[in-house]
N, C-alpha and C positions, 0 to 999 in steps of 0.2 A: 403684703401679706407677707408673698413668697420670702422676699429679701427679708424678714424678720425672722421663721425660723432660720435658714437659710447662713445666719449668719450668729446664730448661736456659739455662746463658744461652750464646749463640753463638760458635763456637767461638775470633775475633780477638777474644774479652772475658773467656774464662777463662783463670785459668791454670793448670798443670799438676797444681799441692799441690787446686784446687778443681777439676778435676776425678777426679783418683784419691778423692777426698772421694765423688765423683757414684757413679763405680761402685762405694765400698765401700760407698753407700747401697747400689746395687743387686743387691748380695749380701742386706745385712740384708734385703731387703726380700721374695727369692728362694732363698737355701740363706745363704752365704758366698764373703764377703770377705779373703781371708789374705795378709798381706803374707809374701813368703819372699827373704830379703835386702837389701839395698836398690837390690836393679836386678829383681828380679819377682814378682809377686802371683799371682792364681789368682783367680775368678770362678766357683764355680759357682751354677748355676741350677736347682733339684729341679723337672721337671715329671712329666717320661714315662719310658716306662720302655726308653727309645730317647737315647744319650750321644754326643754330637758336644762332643771335647774338640779345641781348636784353640788352635793355636800362634801370639800378634803378636807386633808391635811397639807399642808407644805410639803411635810417630807416625803408621807407615800405620793405626789404629786415629783418630787424632785428627782423618787427611785425609779420611775420611767422612763421608756425612751423617750422615739420621737418628740426627743426640741425640749423634751419635761415640761411638756403643759398638760395642765386638768383634764382626765376623764373624758368628763362631761364635753369638754371642750371640745375634744380633739374627734366618735364619739359623730358630735352633732354639725359639726364641720363635712365630715365624709356626705351627711343625709344631707346637707344646707338645711340644717334643722337648725331653730336660734339657740343660745344656751347663757343659761346663766350659772355660773359656777362661784360657790360661798366657799372660801377658801381661810381656812384655819392657819396658825404658826405651831399650834400645835391640839391636841385633844382639852378640847376647852368645851366641850358638847353645845358649842355656838351663844352659849350662856351669856351675854353680854347685852347690854341696854343701847349699845351704837348696831346693834344686829333687829333688834326690837321695831327700831325705830325706823333703820333700811324697811321692812315688811312692811311697818305698818304704810310708812308714806309709798310704797307699791301699791299697796290695798288701795288706799286715799286716791293714785292719781289713777287707780283702775289698771293696772298693768298686765295682770293674766287674762281680765276680760277679752285682753287685745286679741288673744290664742288662740286659736281649732282648741292645739289638747297640750293636756300640761301634764307632764312627769314627773319627777322627787326622786332622786334618789340615793344615795347612801351607806354607811357599814361600820358597824359598831358608835363609839359616839354622833360619827355625823351618818347612821344609821338613825338613832336616835332625833334630830337634827332633821333629818326629810319628812319623818312622822309630827315631830311636832311642830313645821310650819308651816305648812300642807294645808295646814287651815286655813294659810293665805289665800289659795287656791282653791273654791268649793269644785268638788267634779273633778279635781289632777287623781291619777295614778301615781302610787306611791311603788315604791319595792323597797324597801329597809331591809338589810342585812347583818345580822345580828345584833339588833337594840335594842340600848336599856329602853323602861315604861319611864324612869326617872329614876333620880339619885337622891332622892328625898329618904333621909335615915328612918322615918316614920312606917314607909310606906314598904320600900328594899332594903332596911337594915340588913338583912341577910345575903344581901352581895355588899364581900367584903375583898374584889380586884380593887374600889377606885375609892378607901376610903378617907386620898386625900385629897379626894372630891368634893371632900359631903358637906366641904364650906360657897360650896355653890347653891346658889338658888335655885330650885325647883319649881318654886309655889308661886312664883306671878309670871306677870306674862310670856303667852306660848311654853306652859310647863306642863304638864303633864300628857304626857308624848299619845297614850290611848286617847282622850277626851278629843287631839286637837287632829286627831282621825274621823273624828265624826260627819266633816263635810267631804269627804271623798266621794270619788266614784269608786275606787276598788282600791283595797290597799292588800301587798305581799309583800308578810311576815320571812325573812329564812332564816330556818335557826337547825342544831343538831342538837334532838332527845337527848341525845348522850353527854353533851354540854349541860349539867344541871340547872344553871345559876342563866346561862341564857336561854331556857325551857322556861323556866319561870316567869323571866323579864317576857315573853311568849306570850305566856296564859295573860298576862296581864291586858294583853292590849285580844285577846279575841272577843270579837264583834261581830254582828251578820255578813258587815260591808268588809272584812276583812280578813283574807287567805291566809292558814297557818301552812308555808310550808316547811316538811321537816326532813329536812336533809342529810338523812344519814348515814352517817360514817364521813360526813366530810369534819368535825372534831370545831374546833376554835379558832380555823381559818380560809371560812368559806368562800370571803372573796377571792380568795389568794385560788381556791380548789379548780372554784367555778373560772376563773380567770383561766385555769392550765389546760381547763378543757376545752377552751374559743369557746366557753355560753357567753359569761357575763352580757359582752357585746352586741351577741344576739336574742339575750332578754331586753337589753335597752333600749337595740332598735324596732324589738314589732313591741313594747310600751309605747312606742313614741309610736306604731304604724296603726295603733289599736289593736295588735291581734296577740299582744300577753295575758296571759291565761294558767292555770293551774295546769290544764291537759298541755300547753309547749311547751309546761318547766319542766314535767316529768317525763317529755320525749327530746327535752333537750341534755337533760340529767343524768339519761341512759347512759349518755357516753363515756360514763366515769368506771363502767365498765372494761376501757381498756387506756385507764388511765393508769399508771404505773406507783404513783406516788400515792392515789385514791388507794390503791387496791391492796399496797403495803401498812397503813395506816390502818383499814381498816383488819389485813392479818394483826397486825400488832392490841388490835382494840380485843379482840376473838379471843387469844391468847393469854391477850392481859388479864381476862377474865372469866379465863379458865371451859375454856368453849371450841374444847379442841374436836369434836364432830366436825364441827360445822368449819371449825381452822384447818382442817385435811381436806373440806367438802372445796372449798373456795381455791386450795393449793392445789387439786385436782381441777377444775377449774380452767383456771389464771392457766398450767404448765399444758393442758390441751388446746386454749384458743390463742398465747400467745407465746413467743421467746421470752420468759422469764427462770435464771438459771437461782434465784433467790425460792423462788416458791417450788419450785424441784425439788432442792435442797430444804425445802422444811417438811416436804411433802413426806419422807419415807418417816422421819422421829415422829412425824404426828401418826403416822399406819400403824408405827410399833408402840405405841402411847395406848391406839386404843385396841389393836389385835391381843394386848398385855387383858385390859379387862374386857376380852372376848368378843369388843366391838369392828365387823369389817365394814368397808363404805359398801354401797350396794353399788351395781353395774351401773356404768354410768348413761347417761340417757343421749343417741345422739348427737353431737351438733347439724345444724343447719344445712351445711355444707354436707356431710352424710346422709342428708334422707335422699 
């Protein structure tokens, strides 16, 4: 295993075929790698009684460091968990009969019954797949970031982001993701309510066993935001340990208060929607807590704009360190 990782070529030197061969080598070393039609593959590593099932896109995997291995594989390896990674060559929503047949076979073989805990994870089109295929493992935990419920035009014709994918069939096997979640133990759907189309898909998934986690201010790149906050891997680690819940998520997500990227996005949103007062309050809070020249530079003009309207900011509350 170590020798495989150590001999990987740098990303810029590795062709897709070389990379796929190295993924196949990982499978041969720890479990198996199985091509599923021309655009998908499954990498299984057999390690322990907890299984992390992740859905990932080749380009996203190859953009990662750490040897260009899937997120699910590397995270499970660190905790000595088993992992099953479904890999697509592009955004396909994993709508492929070869993928359906693979999960059918896993169900027939009682594959998921061999594990004490199963966690499904994905983001965007992969989040849809995590929800849709979780039906194969009753009682599983699902974490889906910005998932689509379906791209069936009769149901979600209002989503104009993926019109070229409407030729895919979402009405056959493993089709409507909200229905496929009915057998889970618990599902967590993460979205930003300000991203209207994501919020509409999340609303379609609302069920008693589905927790909708509204990530205000995260925008359309929630997975990247959680990664930048060093929160995503902790979430999945907790889910694999059986300790992840909404309360733990909000504790983790609070670290966004110290993320420059998140705070800049929030400031741009507040100013873009004309909420000058809140933008000024944000800038003052950030300036008091952090070395933030951009926020310091914006605070003066925002205060002047408020003063012109006869509005002044209240006296600031003391920070915990000042009490």
